KERONU-23751 format. One line per field, with one value per residue (C-alpha): residue in one letter; chain; x negated, y negated, z. Coordinates in steps of 0.05 Angstrom, whole numbers, plus 32768, in hexadecimal, padded with zeros to 4 digits. Layout:
<atoms>
resn = (A,...) .
chain = (A,...) .
xx = (X,...) .
yy = (Y,...) .
zz = (Z,...) .
</atoms>
This chain:
<atoms>
resn = (X,X,X,X,X,X,X,X,X,X,X,X,X,X,X,X,X,X,X,X,X,X,X,X,X,X,X,X,X,X,X,X,X,X,X,X,X,X,X,X,X,X,X,X,X,X,X,X,X,X,X,X,X,X,X,X,X,X,X,X,X,X,X,X,X,X,X,X,X,X,X,X,X,X,X,X,X,X,X,X,X,X,X,X,X,X,X,X,X,X,X,X,X,X,X,X,X,X,X,X,X,X,X,X,X,X,X,X,X,X,X,X,X,X,X,X,X,X,X,X,X,X,X,X,X,X,X,X,X,X,X,X,X,X,X,X,X,X,X,X,X,X,X,X,X,X,X,X,X,X,X,X,X,X,X,X,X,X,X,X,X,X,X,X) .
chain = (A,A,A,A,A,A,A,A,A,A,A,A,A,A,A,A,A,A,A,A,A,A,A,A,A,A,A,A,A,A,A,A,A,A,A,A,A,A,A,A,A,A,A,A,A,A,A,A,A,A,A,A,A,A,A,A,A,A,A,A,A,A,A,A,A,A,A,A,A,A,A,A,A,A,A,A,A,A,A,A,A,A,A,A,A,A,A,A,A,A,A,A,A,A,A,A,A,A,A,A,A,A,A,A,A,A,A,A,A,A,A,A,A,A,A,A,A,A,A,A,A,A,A,A,A,A,A,A,A,A,A,A,A,A,A,A,A,A,A,A,A,A,A,A,A,A,A,A,A,A,A,A,A,A,A,A,A,A,A,A,A,A,A,A) .
xx = (8507,8528,8550,8587,85A2,85DF,861C,862F,8657,8689,86C0,86FE,8732,8773,87A4,87A9,87E7,87F4,8812,8837,8837,8874,885C,886F,882B,87F6,87E8,87B4,87A1,879D,8766,8774,872F,871B,86D7,86DD,86B4,86A2,86B3,86F4,871B,8756,8721,870C,8742,8786,87A6,8792,879D,87DB,87E6,8811,8802,884B,883A,87F5,8818,884D,8817,87ED,8828,883B,87F2,87FC,87C0,87C1,879F,8790,8762,875A,8754,872B,8754,8730,8753,871E,870F,8732,8710,8737,8712,8732,871C,8709,8740,870C,86DE,86FD,86B7,86AA,86CA,86D7,86DD,86F9,8700,872E,873A,876E,878F,8794,878F,8757,8723,86DF,86A1,8677,8637,8603,85CB,8589,85B6,85D4,8620,863E,8654,866B,8664,865B,86A4,86AF,8677,868C,86D2,86BD,8690,86C9,86F9,86C9,86C0,870D,8712,86DC,86FA,8743,8766,879B,87AA,87DB,87A6,8778,87AF,87C0,877B,8761,871B,8717,86EB,8702,86C5,8688,8659,8615,85EE,85B4,85C8,8585,8556,854A,853A,850C,84E9,84E2,84C4,848C) .
yy = (7CF7,7CDE,7D12,7CFA,7D20,7D47,7D4B,7D90,7DBD,7DF2,7DFB,7E28,7E37,7E2C,7E3E,7E51,7E3F,7E46,7E07,7E07,7DC3,7D9F,7DB1,7DF9,7E12,7DF5,7E18,7E0C,7E33,7E01,7E13,7DE9,7DE1,7DBF,7DAD,7DBC,7DA1,7D5B,7D18,7CFA,7D39,7D13,7D08,7D55,7D81,7D8C,7D97,7D4E,7D2B,7CFF,7D1F,7D5D,7D98,7D8E,7D44,7D57,7D88,7D54,7D22,7D56,7D68,7D1E,7D11,7D3C,7D69,7D9C,7DDF,7E1E,7E1D,7E0F,7DD6,7DCF,7D9E,7D82,7D49,7D19,7D31,7D5C,7D7E,7D97,7DD0,7DE6,7E12,7DE6,7DE2,7DDF,7E14,7E40,7E5A,7E16,7DFC,7DB2,7D8C,7D48,7D2B,7CFD,7CE1,7D12,7CDA,7CA3,7CC7,7C9B,7CBB,7CCC,7CC7,7D06,7CE2,7CE9,7CC2,7CD8,7CF5,7D2A,7D38,7D55,7D9B,7DB6,7DC0,7E04,7E18,7DFD,7E20,7E63,7E5A,7E45,7E83,7EB1,7E8B,7E90,7EDB,7EE4,7EBD,7EE5,7F28,7F16,7F2F,7EF9,7EB8,7EDD,7F0E,7ED3,7EB1,7EEE,7EE9,7EBA,7EB3,7ED4,7EA3,7E94,7E73,7E4D,7E32,7E15,7E2B,7DFA,7DB9,7D93,7DC9,7DA3,7D63,7D8B,7DAC,7D6B,7D46,7D78) .
zz = (7E19,7E5A,7E7F,7EAF,7EEA,7EDD,7F08,7F26,7EF7,7F07,7ED3,7EDD,7EA8,7ECC,7E95,7E4C,7E21,7DDA,7DBB,7D78,7D54,7D37,7CEF,7CFA,7CE3,7D13,7D54,7D89,7DC6,7E00,7E34,7E72,7E96,7ED6,7EF2,7F3C,7F75,7F59,7F79,7F5A,7F53,7F2E,7EF4,7EEF,7F0E,7EEF,7F32,7F47,7F05,7EF8,7EB5,7EB6,7E85,7E68,7E5A,7E3C,7E0C,7DF8,7DEB,7DC2,7D97,7D8C,7D76,7D37,7D3C,7D04,7CF7,7D1D,7D58,7DA0,7DD4,7E11,7E3C,7E79,7E9C,7E83,7E3D,7E0A,7DCF,7D95,7D70,7D2D,7CF4,7CB8,7C84,7C4D,7C67,7CA0,7CB3,7CD1,7D14,7D17,7D5A,7D6E,7DB4,7DDA,7E1E,7E3D,7E66,7E2F,7DEC,7DD5,7DA8,7DC6,7D9B,7DA5,7D8A,7DC3,7DA2,7D80,7D48,7D78,7D80,7DBF,7DB0,7DF1,7E3E,7E57,7E5C,7E17,7DFA,7E19,7E04,7DBB,7DB4,7DC7,7D99,7D60,7D6C,7D6D,7D2A,7D0B,7D20,7D12,7CD2,7CD6,7CFB,7D24,7D3B,7D4E,7D73,7D9E,7DC0,7DF6,7E17,7E5A,7E7C,7EC3,7EE2,7EC3,7EF6,7EE7,7F23,7F1D,7EF8,7EF9,7EDC,7E9B,7EC3,7EF1,7EB6,7E8D,7EC6,7ED3) .
</atoms>
């Protein structure tokens, strides 16, 4: 296995909003997440990107996403997580480029799919817990993950370990 160096990672949730879709049934919690401290802040931080949150929301609604779930919206990638219509114990995920709306394939080779970065995994764990504990969809929608800060203190530990 070849391990590559990873970029520094420090994610911050900047905002959480609930967005009702035009179908009148579908609702998604939108988590606006930035990765701070990297080169090219326009790619990773909402405060520097040309796309406004209002435009993101308009684009999201126009795209016709259906279901109940949540979204991790970074300036460079958006992942839509929804509870599976055919088996609500499953969470489905799709990804697209936040700026262009073009789909992003989550296949990372060797028969593996990308699930989440640290912030997405923490949010997903909380959201799944909310879903499991909620008696109704309204109960689920009333809760949001409390993550404020998600740094990875050492971002090359896998590479260091693997090269020993």
